[in-house]
C-alpha positions, -999 to 999 in steps of 0.1 A, spaced: 254 -191 696 228 -172 704 249 -140 696 253 -159 660 220 -167 657 211 -128 667 233 -116 643 225 -137 618 186 -125 619 199 -91 620 216 -90 589 186 -110 572 161 -81 586 181 -51 575 191 -69 540 154 -74 532 142 -40 540 172 -24 522 174 -50 492 143 -67 488 120 -39 488 111 -42 529 84 -13 538 105 -4 568 134 9 546 119 43 552 93 57 567 73 70 539 69 32 531 56 27 566 37 52 558 19 38 530 16 2 552 3 16 581 -23 41 564 -7 70 578 8 102 564 51 104 565 46 133 590 25 118 610 28 80 617 24 79 654 -17 80 640 -7 46 629 -44 44 615 -44 9 604 -48 -2 639 -77 18 644 -94 -3 616 -111 -36 616 -95 -68 621 -66 -53 631 -79 -33 661 -85 -64 679 -48 -72 676 -39 -43 704 -4 -59 718 19 -51 692 5 -14 685 3 -10 723 41 -15 725 49 10 697 28 35 712 36 37 745 77 34 740 74 58 715 56 83 738 81 73 766 112 75 746 101 107 716 69 121 733 33 122 709 42 137 678 75 127 666 68 112 634 104 101 629 108 88 662 77 69 656 97 50 622 125 41 647 107 28 672 83 5 647 111 -4 633 131 -11 663 104 -33 680 103 -52 642 140 -61 641 135 -67 682 107 -94 679 125 -112 646 154 -118 664 140 -131 696 119 -154 678 154 -169 659 168 -171 690 135 -189 707 140 -213 681 172 -222 685 165 -228 723 132 -248 711 156 -272 690 189 -272 718 156 -286 746 146 -308 717 179 -325 724 198 -312 689 235 -299 691 243 -267 688 255 -277 649 216 -289 639 203 -265 663 222 -233 647 212 -252 611 171 -253 620 174 -215 633 191 -204 601 164 -222 580 141 -202 599 155 -169 588 163 -178 559 134 -193 548 105 -170 526 81 -156 558 110 -142 572 135 -135 543 105 -114 523 85 -106 556 84 -67 546 81 -73 514 50 -74 498 21 -92 493 32 -107 529 21 -73 554 44 -87 584 33 -63 610 26 -80 645 36 -115 634 79 -114 645 57 -109 680 36 -138 674 66 -165 661 79 -149 694 46 -157 716 42 -187 699 79 -203 706 76 -192 740 44 -206 742 55 -240 733 82 -244 751 65 -234 783 41 -259 774 65 -289 765 85 -278 799 50 -281 819 56 -243 832 16 -241 835 13 -206 852 34 -187 828 23 -206 795 -15 -188 808 2 -154 805 16 -159 772 -16 -173 762 -30 -144 772 -2 -121 754 -12 -143 723 -49 -138 724 -41 -96 728 -17 -97 696 -31 -122 672 -62 -143 670 -43 -174 648 -25 -175 686 -56 -189 702 -39 -224 690 -18 -223 721 -47 -232 747 -60 -256 721 -26 -279 719 -27 -274 758 -59 -290 758 -55 -318 733 -19 -323 739 -2 -315 773 10 -341 795 -15 -327 824 -35 -353 835 -59 -333 855 -92 -325 834 -104 -295 853 -66 -281 846 -68 -291 807 -104 -271 806 -97 -243 830 -59 -232 812 -69 -230 776 -103 -213 786 -86 -183 804 -71 -170 773 -98 -176 750 -122 -155 775 -101 -129 776 -98 -129 736 -139 -130 739 -141 -102 767 -114 -80 739 -137 -85 710 -170 -81 729 -152 -44 747 -140 -32 715 -171 -13 695 -175 -38 664 -174 -25 629 -187 -45 598 -160 -58 572 -157 -81 547 -152 -116 567 -152 -139 535 -125 -113 517 -93 -141 519 -120 -173 512 -129 -152 484 -95 -146 471 -84 -181 483 -113 -198 459 -104 -173 430 -63 -183 432 -59 -216 436 -31 -214 417 -16 -191 445 -31 -210 471 -9 -240 457 24 -218 449 28 -198 480 19 -231 501 49 -249 489 70 -221 485 62 -211 528 83 -240 533 96 -255 498 122 -284 508 110 -286 544 80 -304 530 103 -332 524 107 -340 558 74 -334 568 59 -360 541 88 -383 556 81 -379 588 41 -378 583 46 -419 566 68 -431 596 43 -409 621 42 -439 644 77 -445 642 83 -411 653 63 -419 682 86 -442 693 110 -412 703 122 -410 741 126 -374 742 96 -353 750 94 -324 728 100 -342 700 70 -369 708 49 -335 714 60 -323 681 48 -357 661 21 -358 678 2 -326 674 16 -322 636 -14 -336 617 -38 -314 638 -15 -284 639 -12 -286 597 -50 -292 597 -58 -262 620 -37 -235 602 -40 -244 563 -80 -245 571 -82 -212 595 -63 -195 567 -79 -208 536 -114 -195 553 -99 -166 570 -69 -155 556 -47 -148 525 -27 -178 510 -2 -154 494 -1 -136 529 24 -164 536 32 -148 571 -1 -168 582 12 -200 573 42 -194 587 30 -204 620 38 -242 614 75 -233 611 87 -249 648 68 -277 636 89 -284 600 121 -271 615 121 -295 646 112 -323 621 139 -310 595 164 -311 622 158 -345 634 162 -356 593 195 -338 593 202 -354 627 195 -393 616 202 -391 575 229 -359 574 261 -383 566 244 -404 544 230 -375 522 263 -354 522 278 -389 512 246 -395 482 253 -360 471 293 -356 468 293 -385 442 302 -376 412 267 -392 394 248 -369 416 268 -338 414 257 -340 377 224 -341 387 225 -310 410 243 -290 379 218 -301 355 189 -291 380 205 -260 382 211 -251 345 171 -259 337 161 -239 374 178 -212 355 165 -213 326 128 -215 338 140 -184 361 147 -167 327 120 -176 310 95 -164 336 110 -131 337 109 -122 305 74 -130 299 60 -126 339 39 -98 320 16 -124 302 20 -152 333 12 -130 361 -17 -108 366 -9 -77 388 -30 -73 417 -41 -38 438 -5 -38 458 28 -32 440 41 -64 446 81 -70 435 71 -98 414 105 -105 396 122 -107 434 93 -135 443 102 -150 410 137 -154 417 130 -165 454 106 -189 443 126 -208 411 156 -205 440 138 -228 467 121 -251 443 157 -258 426 169 -268 466 139 -287 467 144 -304 434 182 -312 443 169 -332 473 144 -354 464 161 -382 445 185 -389 481 153 -383 506 131 -408 487 165 -430 487 167 -426 522 125 -430 528 126 -465 504 159 -481 524 139 -469 559 106 -490 545 123 -519 532 139 -522 567 111 -518 590 
């Protein structure tokens, strides 16, 4: 199964870059993203600027392996090294998501479905297409998932090292020690304090040791404030149809706490706090159209979606295959096709271009497709929820 997950992730990775205008399709494209000339990509100038200079793990891996294999000043070698590690962590995050679903007690079929969903949602499908700006993020997803596995399996020492790696990767992975403090099964208070404190101290020392430079801290906050329609739009498109099982899970929160599987129980207990922390930190410190930041929530959304499919998959299939529902699906597809045609035709009027060459037509197509999928699943999901509430 892991080979199948890896192959699917590999196909999507290369398809995304070659056909969805991913910046890893060529060395010149990579140069624009990391602010380096095409013939000297190894300079990796972006890594020397704030706040990226504090995210040292991924650049260190790329630079060290490039030097070891190609020498110091091989630009095309740097391109292949950067692309290799991007692919490697892209695949490893998908495989770890599959493993997480397995230890949560889901069978191979549902776990594979969850991994495929993880790969095909916009933050992964469009990972290297502007404005997502995916760089060290697949490494961050890998570290997050590995940390979550260690947390739920009570591997304290490994968890500490993984959390330290997270602090060196990007600041948002301080989410891991926060989760340990609030939700780990550790009953000893001093350990619940010390273990989360170690990666926090490492992150703080990193900030102190690297010369600080002024930068526009409020840039993301100002953008989010000035573009509320994009905040709502990209928040929806990040998880689209998965919002349905997440909302149902939230409504039935106390019921879900009765689950005996400790992994699922962890995700049920930690879901609302994690959602709040990531939404708020992205709003005040990030930009919502860089949906890679929101995608740290993916393990929670996909675990809940997997549970939803496990509980109601047969009912959903039976309802969808009825003649009336097939008519509804066909109608939804027609309406969404018309909507897509309209938006594409008038996109120059509807969308004000930003400073980046964002392929808006691709995002319109992807967004409407996922909107259509969401619309299709709303009636059956509401019917299931009402039935569950009635029998509760």
